[in-house]
KEZASE-953354 format. One record per residue: x, y, z of N, C-alpha, C in turn; residue in one letter. Coordinates in steps of 0.1 Angstrom, whole numbers, plus 5000, padded with zeros to 4 digits. Example, Ala and Ser with C-alpha at 12.3 -4.5 7.8 and 13.67 -1.06 7.14 Angstrom:
BEGIN
513249435078512349555078513249675078A 512849785071513749895071512950005079S 
END
This chain:
BEGIN
101927436712102527536718103527596714M 104527486715106127576705105527746700G 104727706689105027806680104027916690K 103327906697102328056703103928096712V 104227986720105228086725106728176722M 107228096709107628146700107728286693A 105828276691105628416687105728506697V 105528486711104928546718106228596726M 107228556725109128586728109428676717R 109128656711109428736695108828876695W 107428886703106329026702107029116714L 107528996725108129056736109129106737F 110329016728111629076723112029196714G 111129186702110729326693109829436704F 109429446711109029586722110129606727F 110929546735111629606736112829616727Y 113529566722114329596710113429786707V 112529736702112029896697112330026709Y 111929966721111930076729113330096734V 113830046730115730066736116430116722G 116030076711116530136701115830296694G 114530286699114030436697114330516708S 114630486717115430616728116730666721W 117830596721118530566713118430686698F 117630636695117530736679117530876681I 116130896689115931026700116831096704H 117631006714119331046719119631126708W 120431066696121331096685120631226677M 119231176680118731316668118831466678L 118931416688118431526697116831576701G 116731496700114931536702114731446718K 113331536721113131476736112531306731P 112831256745111931126743110531096747W 109331106745108431116744107431056759V 107631126770107131036778105431036786V 104630926785103030926786103030986803P 101531006802101131086812101730946822E 101531056835102130986849101731096861E 101031036871101131136886102231156890T 101631256898103231416901104331336915P 104531176917105231096924106031056914P 104930986905106030876892106430996882A 106131146880107131236874107631256878R 108131266893108931306901110331236902T 110331096904111131026902111530996889L 110831006877111331006865112331096860T 111531226865112231326860114131306868L 113731246884115031286887116031166888A 115731076878116530976870117131026857L 116231066855116431136832117431226839S 117431366852118731376854119831346854A 119931246862121131196870122231156852S 121631146837122231136824122730976825G 122530906838123030746832121930656834I 120730696838119930606841118930556822V 119030666821118030606808118730586798D 120330616796120430536786120930396785P 121130326805121530236810119530166812L 118830206810117730146810117430086790I 117830176782117330156772118930046767A 120130046771120829956769120429816770A 120029816783118929676788118129646780T 116929746780115729646770116129606754C 117129726748118029676732118729486735L 119129516743120329396747119529286751V 118129246759117829206768116629186756G 116229276748115529256735115829126722G 116929206722117629116711118028966715L 118028936725118328776731117028686734L 116328786735114828746735114728686721L 115028746711114628666696115428566695L 116428516700117128406694116628266704I 116028166697116028076712116928056721R 118028046715119627916720119528066732R 118928176730119628286739118428396747T 117328316745116128376750116528376768A 116828246773116828226790117928376793P 118628376792119228486793119228616785L 118428646777117428756780116528816787G 115628676796115128636808115028726816I 116828686818117528776833117928856834V 118128866818118529046821117429176821V 116829096809115229216815114429226831L 114529126836113829086847114029206858F 115629206860115129366871114529456863P 114729516850113729606845112229576844L 111829496841110729496846110229436859V 111029406866110429416884110229546887A 111029676882110929786885109829876876G 109629796865108129866856107129836867I 107129706866105829696874105629736890F 107129696898106529806907106529946905L 107230006897107030156892105430196892F 105130096880103030116878102730086890H 103129976898102029966914101730096921L 102930086925102830216937103230316930L 103030366924103630566921102830606908L 102430496898101430556888099930516883N 099530436896098430386894097730316887D 099230326880098730126868099130056866N 098329976874099029836881099029726866A 097529746858097529656849098329676838P 099529766838100529806825101329696828W 101829706845103129656850102929546852G 101729446856101229326858101229276842T 101029316833101029216821102429246822F 103329316815104529296812105629206824H 105129186835106029096845104828986841I 103928966844102928816836103628726823A 103728816812104428826799105928706806W 106828816814108128766812107628616824L 106928626832106728466842106628376830L 105828426825105228326810107028236805L 107028336798108628306794109428236802L 109928266812110328226820110328056827A 109028076827108527936828108527846819W 108227856806108627776796109727726796W 110827836796112127826796112827806806H 112127736818112527726831113527606830R 113627476826114827366821116427416821G 116427566817117627656812118527706826A 116827746832117627746845118027626855Y 117527526852117927406861119427396865R 120227406859121527356861122127466871P 121427586878121327716887121227636899L 120527566904120127506914120427346914W 121527356908121427156912122727166913T 122827126924124327126933125227066932Y 124426896927125726796922127026836912G 128126776913129126806903129326666901V 130026706887129726626878131026546880E 131526396876132526376880133426386866R 134826436868135926426849135926296845A 135926286832136126166830137926106826T 
END
């Protein structure tokens, strides 16, 4: 099961590295980013966020950093934490605005599966005991 989860982690990580990296490559070449078909409310939000000039690079950087962190087992829990707000936004965007719930559900389910697999790394966040210094 460990090898299957490693492959799942790598696929998810490489997907986000690709998305973040390809956005930056399009930006450096001055070419427009390809936007999939969207409903009118989703398109309105996408255009407004893109027009700000800060959201797209921030999303691309989050994808790139989170994806790279997922590729290394030691930093995978941090990669999950970095990607979670973005993936939650993707889930809500597709569920509420874009009428494409399966795509958003797929992303958040995959991330939650990875988070569950690495749940031991988060245990110290919820353990309130203080160790005695020796």
